[in-house]
Backbone as numpy.savetxt, mean C-alpha at the origin, in Angstrom:
# Nx Ny Nz CAx CAy CAz Cx Cy Cz
8.19 20.09 -2.92 7.27 19.65 -3.85 6.29 19.45 -3.52
4.71 19.60 -4.08 3.61 19.44 -3.43 3.12 18.32 -4.15
2.47 17.76 -3.20 1.93 16.04 -3.39 0.83 15.62 -2.70
-0.03 15.00 -3.92 -1.16 14.27 -3.57 -1.02 13.11 -3.38
-0.88 12.60 -1.83 -1.19 11.37 -1.71 -2.38 10.81 -1.09
-2.89 9.89 -1.87 -4.38 9.06 -1.70 -4.30 7.66 -0.81
-5.27 7.62 -0.09 -4.97 6.46 0.87 -4.34 6.93 2.13
-4.45 8.09 1.83 -3.28 8.98 3.23 -3.80 8.40 4.62
-4.98 7.76 4.88 -5.56 6.96 6.00 -5.07 5.89 6.13
-5.03 5.26 5.06 -4.25 3.49 4.85 -2.88 3.44 5.85
-2.70 2.17 5.64 -1.42 1.72 6.35 0.00 2.45 5.41
0.00 2.42 4.60 1.30 2.59 3.53 1.19 4.32 3.07
0.44 4.48 3.17 -0.49 6.27 2.46 0.04 7.17 4.17
-0.21 6.76 5.16 0.28 7.28 6.32 1.86 7.35 6.46
2.32 6.39 6.27 3.77 6.61 6.48 4.51 7.15 5.42
4.03 7.30 4.15 4.77 7.56 3.04 4.41 9.51 3.31
3.02 9.45 4.04 2.87 10.97 4.32 3.94 11.44 5.02
3.83 10.59 6.11 4.67 11.52 7.21 6.10 11.49 6.87
6.39 10.87 5.88 7.92 10.53 5.84 8.45 11.73 4.56
7.44 11.49 3.72 7.19 13.42 2.81 6.93 14.47 3.83
6.58 14.63 4.36 6.44 15.88 5.51 7.89 16.21 6.25
8.53 14.91 6.87 9.85 14.72 7.39 10.94 15.34 6.11
10.67 15.37 5.27 11.47 15.57 4.20 11.38 16.81 3.23
10.52 17.52 3.93 10.02 19.20 3.92 9.49 18.98 2.53
8.42 18.19 2.12 7.95 18.49 1.05 6.05 18.93 1.61
4.96 19.51 0.79 4.01 19.49 0.95 3.09 18.85 0.73
2.37 18.45 1.32 1.23 16.97 1.00 0.25 17.28 1.61
-0.79 17.05 0.28 -1.92 16.88 0.61 -2.97 15.56 0.95
-3.48 15.08 1.74 -3.81 13.50 1.69 -5.33 13.51 1.36
-5.57 12.53 0.44 -6.68 12.26 0.51 -6.97 10.56 1.08
-8.25 10.68 1.31 -8.71 9.19 1.62 -10.44 9.06 1.80
-11.20 8.12 1.85 -12.59 8.31 1.74 -12.84 7.42 2.79
-12.37 6.74 3.92 -11.90 6.35 5.16 -13.25 5.44 5.19
-13.44 4.48 4.38 -14.68 3.73 4.08 -14.39 2.47 5.70
-15.12 1.61 5.51 -15.45 0.98 6.87 -14.57 -0.96 6.32
-13.98 -0.84 5.39 -13.55 -2.58 5.01 -12.75 -2.33 6.36
-12.14 -1.78 7.24 -11.52 -2.26 8.58 -11.89 -1.36 9.83
-12.08 -1.18 10.72 -11.52 -0.40 11.80 -11.38 0.88 11.87
-12.64 2.08 11.38 -11.99 3.52 10.84 -11.50 4.24 12.27
-11.81 3.66 13.60 -10.72 3.65 14.33 -9.39 4.39 14.39
-8.98 2.87 13.64 -7.40 3.41 13.80 -7.23 3.96 12.27
-7.91 4.22 11.06 -7.92 4.87 9.89 -7.90 6.48 10.92
-9.00 6.61 11.74 -8.52 8.20 11.86 -7.71 8.33 13.38
-7.23 7.31 13.82 -5.86 7.94 14.73 -4.84 7.48 13.97
-4.77 7.16 12.92 -3.45 7.48 12.03 -3.71 9.19 11.36
-4.54 9.79 11.35 -4.64 11.18 10.58 -4.26 11.60 12.16
-4.74 11.39 12.93 -4.57 12.03 14.69 -3.39 12.09 14.35
-2.43 11.28 14.25 -0.99 11.52 14.39 -0.09 12.49 13.30
-0.99 12.24 12.00 -1.06 13.60 11.36 -1.34 14.79 11.46
-1.98 15.17 12.62 -2.64 16.60 13.12 -3.71 16.51 12.44
-4.72 15.95 12.03 -6.06 16.17 11.78 -6.87 15.28 12.80
-7.77 16.27 13.20 -8.79 15.80 14.20 -9.83 15.52 13.52
-10.54 14.33 14.20 -11.20 13.70 14.01 -12.47 14.30 13.10
-13.28 15.44 14.02 -14.11 16.03 13.37 -14.09 16.65 12.26
-12.61 16.76 11.80 -12.13 18.08 11.02 -12.16 16.76 9.32
-12.37 15.68 9.68 -12.35 14.63 8.59 -13.63 14.05 8.16
-14.82 14.34 8.88 -16.03 13.71 8.47 -16.67 14.41 7.12
-16.71 15.90 6.96 -17.13 15.74 5.63 -16.63 15.77 4.32
-17.07 15.29 3.26 -16.27 15.02 2.39 -15.87 16.43 1.23
-15.50 16.43 0.51 -14.77 17.46 -0.25 -14.15 18.77 0.85
-13.87 18.86 1.79 -13.83 19.84 2.88 -12.26 19.62 3.38
-11.07 20.34 2.71 -9.76 20.73 2.78 -9.42 20.98 3.98
-8.29 20.49 5.13 -8.57 20.90 6.42 -7.28 20.45 6.77
-6.48 21.81 7.15 -4.70 21.82 7.65 -4.66 21.15 8.73
-3.17 20.34 9.34 -2.95 20.03 10.26 -2.61 20.87 11.66
-2.91 20.08 12.52 -2.58 20.81 14.08 -1.32 20.72 14.15
-0.74 19.78 13.50 0.61 19.43 13.73 2.34 20.05 12.67
1.48 19.83 11.46 2.50 20.30 10.36 1.88 21.92 9.77
0.75 22.18 10.14 0.03 23.39 9.51 -0.14 23.26 8.01
-0.02 23.89 7.22 -0.08 24.02 6.00 0.27 22.97 5.22
1.62 22.95 5.86 2.53 21.74 5.13 1.52 20.37 4.59
0.64 20.31 5.76 -0.29 18.88 5.63 -1.33 19.36 5.64
-2.31 18.93 4.63 -3.51 19.30 4.61 -4.54 18.06 4.31
-5.59 17.43 4.47 -6.16 16.64 4.34 -7.62 16.52 3.77
-8.13 15.76 2.84 -9.74 16.18 1.90 -10.23 14.15 2.23
-11.14 14.35 2.68 -11.93 13.26 2.72 -12.51 12.75 1.26
-12.32 12.07 0.25 -12.78 11.78 -0.89 -13.24 10.82 -2.05
-14.07 10.09 -2.43 -14.16 9.32 -3.48 -13.05 9.45 -4.19
-12.05 8.51 -4.97 -11.95 8.65 -6.56 -12.91 8.66 -7.35
-13.67 8.24 -7.45 -14.21 7.74 -8.22 -15.32 8.81 -8.48
-15.15 10.21 -7.81 -15.82 11.12 -7.77 -15.42 12.37 -9.19
-16.51 12.10 -10.16 -15.78 12.94 -11.26 -15.54 14.57 -11.37
-16.61 14.98 -10.18 -16.58 16.44 -10.51 -15.73 16.83 -9.22
-15.42 16.31 -7.92 -14.61 16.52 -6.97 -13.38 16.75 -7.38
-12.66 15.45 -7.94 -11.44 15.19 -7.88 -10.59 16.28 -8.87
-11.34 16.32 -10.08 -10.73 17.59 -11.12 -10.41 19.10 -10.54
-11.69 19.01 -9.62 -11.86 20.42 -8.61 -10.95 20.42 -8.08
-10.07 19.22 -7.38 -8.94 19.26 -6.28 -7.95 19.87 -7.20
-7.89 18.71 -8.21 -6.73 19.06 -8.82 -6.10 20.63 -9.82
-7.36 21.71 -10.20 -7.42 22.54 -10.18 -7.25 23.72 -9.07
-7.42 23.48 -8.21 -7.22 24.39 -6.89 -5.43 24.25 -6.53
-5.22 22.88 -6.67 -3.53 22.60 -5.84 -2.53 22.45 -6.70
-2.73 21.94 -7.85 -1.53 22.00 -8.84 -0.80 21.45 -8.31
-1.08 19.90 -7.83 0.10 18.66 -7.56 1.51 19.15 -8.69
2.55 18.59 -8.11 3.47 18.20 -8.84 4.21 17.12 -9.07
3.42 16.51 -8.23 3.41 14.68 -8.28 1.98 13.75 -7.80
2.12 12.85 -8.21 0.41 12.11 -7.45 1.04 10.98 -6.90
0.58 10.39 -5.72 1.07 9.29 -5.51 -0.50 8.48 -4.89
-0.48 7.90 -5.92 -2.20 6.62 -5.43 -1.74 5.68 -4.91
-2.25 5.96 -3.94 -2.24 4.54 -2.66 -3.55 3.80 -2.16
-4.63 4.62 -2.56 -5.90 4.26 -2.18 -6.69 3.32 -3.18
-7.25 2.30 -2.65 -7.59 1.34 -3.21 -8.62 0.55 -2.48
-9.29 -0.71 -3.00 -10.52 -1.16 -1.77 -9.27 -2.79 -1.94
-8.37 -2.47 -0.65 -7.62 -3.94 -0.84 -8.40 -4.95 -0.06
-7.75 -6.16 -0.38 -7.94 -7.51 0.18 -8.09 -8.75 -0.88
-7.74 -9.56 -1.03 -7.95 -11.19 -2.22 -9.16 -11.59 -1.42
-9.41 -11.83 -0.58 -10.00 -12.54 -0.12 -11.98 -11.80 -0.06
-11.89 -10.64 0.28 -13.05 -9.76 0.33 -13.42 -9.51 -1.46
-12.90 -9.17 -2.16 -13.12 -9.07 -3.33 -13.83 -10.04 -4.06
-13.71 -11.48 -3.41 -14.15 -12.42 -4.30 -16.60 -12.41 -3.31
-16.25 -11.91 -2.58 -17.46 -11.45 -2.00 -18.31 -10.10 -2.65
-17.30 -9.10 -2.76 -17.46 -7.69 -3.04 -17.00 -7.07 -4.01
-17.13 -7.52 -5.48 -16.70 -7.31 -6.64 -16.97 -5.94 -7.02
-18.27 -5.62 -6.86 -18.38 -3.92 -7.40 -17.69 -2.92 -6.68
-17.28 -3.30 -5.34 -16.29 -1.68 -4.35 -15.14 -1.98 -5.14
-14.57 -3.06 -5.75 -12.68 -3.16 -6.20 -12.71 -2.20 -7.87
-14.28 -2.80 -8.88 -14.36 -2.21 -9.74 -14.37 -0.71 -9.48
-15.48 -0.02 -9.02 -15.67 1.33 -8.63 -14.21 2.11 -8.29
-13.83 1.71 -7.15 -12.57 2.03 -6.89 -11.09 2.11 -7.50
-11.11 0.84 -7.31 -9.62 0.18 -8.38 -9.67 0.45 -9.69
-10.18 0.52 -10.47 -10.58 0.77 -11.97 -11.11 2.14 -12.08
-12.65 2.77 -11.74 -12.84 3.81 -12.44 -12.50 5.01 -11.13
-12.11 4.30 -9.92 -10.97 5.62 -9.57 -9.55 5.75 -10.06
-8.76 4.95 -10.57 -7.97 5.14 -10.86 -8.32 5.87 -12.58
-8.92 5.32 -13.49 -9.18 5.98 -14.70 -9.33 7.73 -14.16
-9.92 7.90 -12.89 -10.77 9.10 -12.69 -9.01 10.29 -12.26
-7.96 9.15 -11.76 -6.59 10.40 -10.94 -5.93 10.19 -12.62
-5.67 9.13 -13.38 -5.14 9.28 -14.74 -5.68 10.31 -15.55
-6.76 10.61 -15.65 -7.89 11.73 -16.35 -6.90 13.14 -15.88
-7.20 13.55 -14.75 -6.52 14.39 -13.60 -5.31 14.75 -13.79
-4.28 13.54 -13.60 -2.92 13.74 -14.27 -2.80 14.28 -15.58
-3.46 13.81 -16.58 -3.74 13.83 -18.10 -3.90 15.80 -17.94
-4.81 15.97 -17.73 -5.27 17.31 -17.71 -4.89 18.51 -16.96
-3.92 18.10 -16.07 -3.41 19.00 -14.72 -2.35 19.10 -14.81
-1.27 18.68 -16.09 0.23 18.76 -15.78 0.75 18.53 -14.53
0.69 16.83 -14.23 1.22 16.38 -13.12 2.67 15.97 -13.87
3.55 15.87 -12.90 4.81 15.70 -13.45 5.35 14.27 -13.57
4.21 13.25 -12.59 4.80 12.16 -12.04 3.25 11.42 -11.59
3.14 10.49 -11.67 2.36 9.54 -11.32 2.92 8.19 -10.54
2.99 8.00 -9.61 3.53 6.70 -8.93 2.06 6.33 -8.43
2.14 5.01 -8.16 0.72 4.09 -8.26 0.94 2.88 -7.25
0.23 2.18 -6.87 0.61 1.36 -5.98 0.00 0.31 -6.75
0.89 -0.96 -7.06 0.08 -2.43 -7.72 0.08 -3.41 -6.34
0.33 -4.85 -7.06 0.53 -5.21 -6.31 1.03 -6.91 -6.41
1.64 -7.63 -5.40 2.34 -8.95 -6.25 1.44 -9.81 -6.46
0.02 -9.68 -6.06 -0.91 -10.50 -6.29 -0.84 -10.66 -7.98
-0.55 -9.96 -8.76 -0.56 -10.04 -9.86 -0.17 -11.16 -10.45
0.56 -11.67 -9.78 1.62 -12.96 -9.97 0.88 -14.30 -9.92
-0.39 -14.18 -9.57 -1.04 -15.22 -9.56 -0.50 -16.81 -8.97
-0.62 -17.45 -9.95 -0.11 -18.69 -9.43 1.46 -19.10 -10.17
2.41 -18.32 -10.53 2.92 -18.44 -10.92 4.31 -18.64 -9.83
5.02 -19.66 -10.95 5.67 -21.31 -10.05 7.30 -20.48 -10.20
7.40 -19.48 -11.21 9.22 -19.07 -11.18 9.52 -17.97 -9.90
10.48 -18.56 -9.10 10.62 -17.63 -8.14 11.90 -17.59 -8.05
12.51 -16.38 -8.02 11.68 -14.90 -7.31 10.80 -14.25 -8.26
9.83 -13.76 -8.33 8.87 -12.92 -8.82 9.77 -12.15 -10.13
9.33 -11.66 -11.16 10.42 -10.92 -11.82 8.99 -10.05 -12.60
9.33 -8.43 -12.28 8.62 -7.87 -13.58 8.80 -7.86 -14.96
9.31 -9.25 -15.26 9.42 -9.02 -16.93 8.32 -10.78 -16.92
8.04 -10.99 -15.88 7.25 -12.59 -16.07 5.60 -12.40 -16.24
5.27 -13.18 -17.04 3.83 -13.04 -17.76 3.02 -12.84 -16.35
1.90 -11.85 -15.94 0.87 -11.92 -15.21 -0.53 -11.70 -16.10
-0.53 -12.38 -16.83 -2.16 -12.58 -17.55 -3.01 -13.77 -17.06
-2.96 -14.42 -16.09 -4.04 -14.80 -15.69 -4.05 -14.72 -13.83
-4.47 -13.69 -13.83 -4.94 -13.65 -12.01 -5.58 -14.34 -11.54
-5.49 -14.45 -10.21 -7.14 -15.35 -9.45 -7.68 -14.76 -8.52
-7.65 -13.55 -8.32 -8.76 -13.01 -7.63 -9.00 -11.55 -8.10
-9.90 -10.78 -8.57 -10.46 -10.01 -8.95 -9.41 -8.70 -8.63
-9.15 -8.58 -7.01 -8.33 -7.74 -6.57 -6.95 -7.72 -7.37
-6.57 -9.06 -7.92 -5.23 -8.82 -8.78 -5.59 -8.66 -10.46
-6.71 -8.78 -10.79 -7.28 -8.33 -12.01 -7.24 -6.75 -12.27
-8.05 -6.45 -10.91 -7.86 -4.85 -10.90 -6.82 -4.33 -11.11
-5.35 -4.72 -10.19 -4.08 -4.23 -10.17 -3.78 -4.16 -11.74
-3.74 -4.84 -12.27 -3.13 -5.80 -13.48 -3.63 -4.79 -14.33
-4.96 -4.41 -14.23 -5.77 -3.48 -15.62 -4.72 -1.94 -15.06
-5.15 -1.50 -13.56 -3.83 -0.18 -13.35 -2.96 0.02 -14.14
-2.10 -1.44 -14.28 -1.16 -1.13 -14.79 -1.08 -1.24 -16.47
-2.23 -1.79 -17.09 -2.41 -1.29 -18.31 -2.65 -0.29 -19.13
-3.63 0.31 -18.24 -4.36 1.62 -17.99 -3.03 2.98 -18.05
-2.37 2.43 -17.24 -1.17 3.59 -16.94 0.05 3.88 -18.15
-0.17 2.14 -18.55 0.84 1.87 -19.67 0.33 2.61 -21.10
-1.23 2.91 -20.75 -1.79 3.34 -22.34 -1.81 5.00 -22.27
-2.06 5.31 -20.96 -1.72 7.16 -20.87 -0.33 7.38 -20.82
1.19 6.81 -20.52 2.33 7.19 -20.53 2.30 6.79 -22.45
1.36 6.50 -23.09 2.35 6.29 -24.49 1.44 7.25 -25.21
0.09 7.54 -24.57 -0.55 8.29 -25.63 -0.26 9.46 -25.50
-0.18 10.46 -23.98 -0.11 11.34 -23.32 1.02 11.40 -22.81
2.36 10.85 -23.06 3.63 11.35 -22.18 3.36 11.38 -20.65
2.69 10.70 -20.05 2.53 11.02 -18.93 3.92 9.76 -18.25
4.39 9.95 -17.32 5.29 9.80 -16.69 5.00 8.63 -15.64
4.49 7.11 -15.56 3.77 6.64 -14.69 4.85 5.41 -13.96
5.02 5.29 -12.80 5.77 4.11 -12.17 4.39 3.34 -11.16
4.72 2.34 -11.68 3.86 1.29 -11.13 4.53 0.65 -9.97
4.22 0.19 -8.84 4.94 -0.50 -7.55 4.05 -1.97 -7.21
4.87 -2.97 -7.55 3.82 -4.34 -6.87 4.74 -4.60 -5.69
3.66 -4.20 -5.23 3.98 -4.58 -3.49 3.94 -5.96 -2.71
4.72 -5.89 -2.15 4.33 -7.68 -1.73 4.49 -7.54 0.21
4.32 -8.41 0.62 3.63 -8.63 2.08 4.38 -7.64 2.81
3.35 -6.14 3.53 3.69 -5.39 3.78 3.37 -5.51 5.45
4.22 -5.23 6.61 4.08 -5.09 7.92 4.88 -4.27 8.52
4.07 -4.15 9.47 4.77 -2.93 10.74 3.98 -1.92 11.24
4.52 -1.68 12.41 3.06 -0.34 13.16 2.06 0.06 12.61
0.69 0.56 12.70 -0.13 1.12 12.35 -0.58 0.21 10.92
-0.25 -0.92 10.98 -0.63 -1.81 10.05 -2.36 -2.38 9.81
-2.95 -2.78 8.58 -4.18 -3.02 8.46 -4.27 -4.48 9.47
-5.74 -4.16 10.09 -5.60 -5.53 10.94 -6.69 -6.74 10.07
-6.66 -6.45 8.77 -6.79 -7.87 8.00 -5.57 -8.32 7.61
-4.55 -7.98 7.85 -3.16 -8.62 7.69 -2.67 -10.02 8.15
-1.68 -10.66 8.09 -1.46 -11.73 8.56 -0.61 -11.24 10.06
0.30 -10.35 10.04 0.82 -9.26 11.51 -0.07 -9.56 12.62
-1.13 -8.79 12.03 -2.29 -8.23 12.88 -3.10 -9.49 13.29
-3.37 -10.00 12.20 -4.73 -11.67 12.85 -3.99 -12.42 13.58
-2.31 -12.82 13.47 -1.75 -14.11 14.54 -1.64 -12.73 15.66
-1.39 -11.54 15.72 -0.96 -11.08 17.11 -2.88 -11.09 18.32
-3.58 -10.64 17.10 -4.77 -10.49 18.13 -5.24 -11.80 18.75
-5.05 -13.15 17.53 -5.38 -14.77 18.39 -4.42 -14.83 19.15
-3.22 -14.85 19.56 -2.54 -14.91 20.43 -2.47 -14.53 21.43
-2.88 -13.60 21.37 -3.10 -12.31 22.91 -4.37 -12.96 23.72
-5.40 -13.38 22.43 -7.06 -13.29 22.90 -7.06 -14.49 23.03
-6.36 -15.49 22.59 -6.18 -17.14 23.03 -7.53 -17.34 21.74
-7.17 -16.94 20.58 -8.46 -17.45 19.48 -7.60 -18.52 18.90
-7.71 -18.89 17.89 -7.03 -20.14 17.09 -6.32 -18.90 16.14
-5.42 -19.51 15.41 -4.56 -19.14 14.44 -4.91 -19.47 13.35
-5.49 -19.29 12.51 -5.93 -19.80 10.90 -4.99 -19.53 10.42
-4.35 -21.08 9.64 -3.13 -21.00 9.26 -3.52 -21.64 7.63
-3.27 -20.94 6.50 -3.88 -21.85 5.46 -3.02 -22.81 4.45
-3.10 -23.44 4.26 -2.65 -24.67 3.37 -1.46 -25.25 4.13
-2.41 -25.29 5.74 -1.40 -26.16 6.24 -0.42 -25.81 6.65
-0.11 -24.48 6.60 1.03 -23.62 7.11 2.06 -23.62 5.99
1.65 -24.01 5.02 3.01 -24.56 3.83 3.23 -23.31 2.70
3.57 -22.31 3.79 3.56 -21.08 2.81 4.33 -20.22 3.28
4.71 -18.88 2.34 6.37 -18.52 2.08 5.63 -17.04 1.78
6.25 -15.70 2.52 5.86 -15.05 2.30 7.17 -13.68 1.90
7.42 -12.79 1.17 8.12 -11.88 0.99 7.70 -10.72 2.29
8.04 -10.84 3.34 7.09 -9.85 4.39 8.38 -8.79 4.54
7.67 -7.28 4.08 9.09 -6.56 4.18 8.49 -5.29 4.90
9.36 -4.96 5.61 8.69 -4.20 7.05 8.44 -2.66 6.35
7.52 -1.76 6.91 7.68 -0.58 6.40 8.22 0.55 6.17
9.01 0.22 7.26 10.12 1.61 6.58 10.80 1.15 5.63
11.12 -0.19 5.13 12.10 -0.48 3.91 11.15 0.22 2.77
9.98 -0.59 2.82 8.82 0.07 1.74 8.92 1.72 1.22
8.85 2.46 2.67 8.34 3.87 2.45 9.39 4.43 1.86
10.83 4.27 2.44 11.96 4.46 2.08 12.30 4.43 0.45
11.70 3.36 -0.23 12.14 3.18 -1.30 10.91 3.97 -2.04
9.64 3.99 -1.62 8.57 4.94 -2.59 8.74 6.58 -2.47
9.24 6.74 -1.29 9.95 8.64 -1.24 10.84 8.25 -2.50
11.73 8.02 -2.29 12.81 8.04 -3.13 12.60 8.16 -4.41
11.69 7.18 -5.10 10.93 6.90 -6.21 9.88 8.50 -6.77
9.20 9.12 -5.27 8.57 10.17 -5.98 9.54 11.26 -5.93
10.74 11.25 -5.49 11.63 12.69 -5.06 12.63 13.04 -6.62
13.26 11.63 -7.35 14.02 11.62 -8.09 13.03 12.26 -9.68
13.65 12.99 -10.00 13.19 13.61 -11.27 13.33 12.78 -11.94
12.04 13.08 -13.30 12.16 12.10 -14.26 12.87 12.89 -15.35
13.89 11.94 -15.99 14.71 12.10 -16.81 14.87 11.96 -18.12
14.07 11.20 -18.63 13.92 10.72 -19.91 12.23 11.30 -20.46
11.93 12.48 -20.74 10.84 12.72 -21.50 10.65 12.60 -23.11
11.39 12.04 -23.67 11.58 12.09 -24.90 10.95 10.77 -25.51
11.63 9.53 -25.05 11.06 8.23 -25.31 10.03 7.78 -24.59
8.94 7.51 -25.30 8.21 7.24 -24.24 7.99 5.82 -23.35
8.54 5.06 -24.30 9.03 3.75 -23.94 9.56 3.49 -22.29
10.19 4.82 -22.05 11.04 5.12 -20.22 9.90 5.56 -19.59
9.03 6.02 -20.18 8.03 7.00 -19.32 7.25 5.84 -18.18
6.94 4.90 -18.88 6.01 3.81 -18.40 7.06 2.67 -17.53
6.89 2.63 -16.19 7.85 1.79 -15.56 6.91 0.64 -14.47
7.45 -0.57 -14.34 7.07 -1.21 -13.03 7.93 -1.69 -12.48
7.86 -1.81 -11.12 8.98 -2.37 -10.04 8.36 -3.08 -9.48
8.97 -4.36 -8.80 8.57 -5.04 -7.24 9.41 -4.35 -6.60
8.70 -4.23 -5.20 9.08 -3.53 -3.91 9.18 -4.41 -2.98
10.02 -5.36 -2.01 9.55 -5.98 -1.38 10.83 -6.10 -0.63
11.01 -7.13 -0.10 12.10 -7.73 1.09 13.46 -8.07 0.22
13.06 -8.70 -1.38 13.89 -9.64 -1.64 14.52 -10.99 -1.40
13.53 -11.47 0.20 13.62 -12.91 0.37 12.30 -13.27 1.01
12.04 -14.64 0.86 10.88 -15.20 1.03 10.84 -15.67 2.65
10.02 -15.74 3.49 9.93 -16.67 4.89 8.62 -17.05 4.87
9.27 -18.09 5.53 8.45 -20.05 6.06 6.92 -18.77 6.88
5.58 -18.79 6.84 5.01 -18.43 7.73 5.36 -18.81 8.65
5.06 -20.17 9.01 5.95 -20.60 10.33 6.70 -19.92 11.19
7.73 -19.43 10.64 8.81 -18.75 11.38 8.84 -17.63 11.60
7.43 -16.53 10.74 6.95 -15.63 11.25 6.25 -15.50 12.32
5.36 -16.67 12.33 4.65 -16.68 13.66 5.56 -17.18 14.85
6.21 -17.95 14.94 7.41 -18.51 16.15 7.83 -17.05 16.38
8.13 -15.88 15.23 8.66 -15.07 15.80 7.93 -13.89 16.68
6.56 -14.09 16.09 5.51 -13.37 16.70 5.06 -13.93 18.64
5.42 -14.89 18.29 5.54 -16.11 19.29 6.36 -15.57 20.52
7.21 -15.29 19.85 8.82 -15.40 20.96 8.64 -13.65 21.30
8.17 -13.18 20.94 8.01 -11.28 20.85 6.88 -11.66 21.93
5.85 -12.32 21.98 4.98 -12.33 22.85 5.43 -13.23 24.24
6.17 -13.82 24.30 6.20 -14.90 25.40 4.59 -15.64 25.41
4.32 -16.09 24.05 3.62 -17.31 24.50 2.87 -17.90 23.38
2.51 -18.96 23.39 2.45 -20.11 21.91 0.55 -20.12 21.51
0.84 -19.61 20.59 -0.37 -19.72 19.56 -1.09 -21.35 19.53
-2.07 -21.24 19.54 -3.16 -22.49 19.47 -3.79 -21.99 17.57
-3.18 -22.87 17.11 -3.05 -23.19 15.49 -4.09 -24.33 15.20
-4.62 -23.92 14.37 -5.69 -24.19 13.42 -5.43 -24.37 11.77
-4.61 -25.37 11.46 -4.47 -25.96 10.08 -5.93 -26.48 9.29
-5.56 -25.09 8.05 -6.63 -25.08 7.13 -6.56 -25.26 5.73
-6.97 -26.18 4.93 -6.55 -25.73 3.52 -6.24 -24.58 2.64
-5.90 -24.36 1.44 -5.65 -23.17 0.93 -6.80 -22.28 0.47
-6.91 -21.00 0.57 -8.06 -20.34 0.63 -8.39 -20.02 -1.19
-9.44 -20.17 -1.73 -9.73 -19.47 -3.01 -8.98 -17.82 -2.76
-8.85 -17.83 -4.04 -7.46 -16.60 -4.66 -6.22 -16.39 -3.67
-5.65 -17.10 -2.74 -4.31 -17.53 -2.10 -3.07 -18.21 -3.05
-2.28 -17.85 -2.57 -1.12 -18.16 -3.35 -0.21 -18.75 -2.21
0.82 -20.05 -2.71 1.58 -20.68 -1.37 2.92 -19.72 -1.01
3.28 -18.63 -2.10 4.64 -18.39 -2.13 5.10 -16.92 -2.68
5.23 -16.25 -2.00 5.55 -15.03 -2.69 6.93 -14.53 -2.07
7.44 -14.10 -3.49 9.09 -13.66 -3.50 9.66 -12.52 -4.71
9.67 -11.07 -4.27 10.22 -10.34 -4.84 11.80 -10.00 -5.34
11.85 -10.29 -6.91 12.99 -9.73 -7.39 13.04 -8.63 -7.49
13.84 -7.72 -6.45 14.05 -5.85 -6.56 15.32 -5.77 -7.24
15.93 -6.24 -8.36 17.10 -5.82 -8.45 16.73 -4.44 -9.56
16.00 -4.42 -9.97 15.83 -2.87 -10.67 15.00 -1.73 -10.21
15.05 -1.92 -8.70 14.68 -1.14 -8.24 16.20 -0.51 -7.18
16.53 -1.61 -7.05 18.14 -1.37 -6.25 18.97 -0.58 -7.72
19.05 -1.14 -8.61 19.96 -0.28 -9.50 19.26 1.10 -10.30
18.22 1.04 -10.12 17.71 2.57 -10.67 17.39 3.58 -9.33
17.05 3.13 -7.91 17.12 4.37 -6.99 17.76 3.14 -5.80
18.71 2.88 -5.91 19.75 2.41 -4.56 19.06 1.80 -3.64
17.99 0.93 -3.85 16.61 0.17 -2.58 17.50 -0.27 -1.86
17.33 -0.53 -0.79 18.17 -1.50 0.07 17.04 -1.63 1.58
16.51 -2.95 1.02 15.37 -3.39 2.08 16.74 -3.72 3.39
16.35 -3.45 4.73 17.43 -3.76 5.31 16.94 -4.29 7.04
15.49 -4.67 7.22 14.85 -4.79 8.15 14.65 -6.15 8.64
14.90 -6.93 9.02 14.89 -8.17 9.77 13.58 -8.62 10.40
13.35 -9.82 10.35 12.14 -9.63 10.92 12.31 -9.80 11.89
13.23 -10.24 12.41 13.14 -10.34 13.90 13.12 -8.65 14.62
13.87 -7.90 14.00 13.97 -6.39 14.35 12.17 -5.54 13.90
11.32 -6.21 12.74 10.58 -5.59 12.50 9.48 -6.15 13.59
9.22 -7.45 13.45 8.14 -8.33 14.38 7.87 -7.58 15.85
9.44 -7.22 16.14 9.43 -6.90 17.64 8.75 -5.21 17.42
9.40 -4.66 16.52 8.24 -2.89 16.38 7.04 -3.06 16.51
6.40 -4.13 15.66 5.07 -4.08 15.53 4.54 -4.48 17.16
4.75 -5.36 17.70 4.32 -5.87 19.15 4.72 -4.67 19.95
5.64 -4.13 20.15 5.68 -2.77 21.04 4.80 -2.02 20.54
4.21 -1.51 19.24 3.62 -0.52 19.02 2.01 -0.94 19.54
1.61 -2.03 18.74 0.19 -3.09 19.07 -0.10 -2.75 20.80
1.18 -3.28 21.71 0.67 -3.21 22.78 0.35 -1.39 23.23
1.35 -0.77 22.59 1.11 0.64 23.04 -0.03 1.18 22.84
-0.64 0.81 21.69 -1.78 1.31 21.10 -3.14 0.64 21.33
-3.00 -0.76 21.87 -4.69 -1.03 22.26 -4.33 -1.55 23.95
-3.31 -0.89 24.34 -2.50 -0.78 25.84 -2.91 -1.85 26.75
-2.18 -2.74 25.87 -1.97 -4.27 26.17 -0.90 -4.19 27.59
-0.77 -4.83 28.81 0.49 -4.72 29.32 0.76 -6.80 29.49
1.76 -7.33 29.06 2.36 -8.17 28.82 3.17 -8.13 29.19
């Protein structure tokens, strides 16, 4: 298949692109390489996919990989570009679209709301319109566990009410699900939304807990621990996430008659919740160094606990997350020390 992966320079997008290539698919990666976090990390991910830094500077220019050849090509583009994106769809004739591009970050959305509307709403509408007009067989897209807001029902289920988001980021992700439902209903486009829970692992985002805690411990900075440490997260290792995403991309849509079956939402997580302090303890054990903890109150837009019910994903796609926190944290620390050339 020929697959468009948006957000290909991002954490999950990079790993999804890599596995799709290993499975023999042809991939076009798209990313705008914005400066929300260190762009050098984004360029380094693209380098791993065979895209030279100088070849990824210009917008709308498609460049082939030095590692995968024509099987992986990259284009720098904004999703909200209503002229460039349709041209890409016309020229490439994608079979499937995997939309992982978005402006990420719950806390950042409080200070920069316009960015989220541009990328996550206008950009997603542009993706939907392109899928509608260019005969894409299926759209798989990233939603988020943040849509559950302050829900007290644990574990979170896709049947739960998610009408009260507590951050603009969460509101944009909920809007994506509603927009996808509309397009599935009106235009019979198969859409599958994935509510990602806390993903961690090699090549992860610097604004996420795994990266922040590791960096703080190594550099003797205080670990900012919110809600005084009374936090739990459904930490999910990247390989488990990517195996699930690729299975969803590869499985053909079998029901194109009933519009109700064309729209799907799944939780994708580790199917268990881990105490934040236990997670930090595992990082400390791998680094052989104790962090200096600074206990703080809960931040705006944050939630005390997440836990995914992934029964539907297990039933429909045989999804089996099996990486333990011990194994996953160890692999991240090994990558971190290698990437930053730290000898501990």
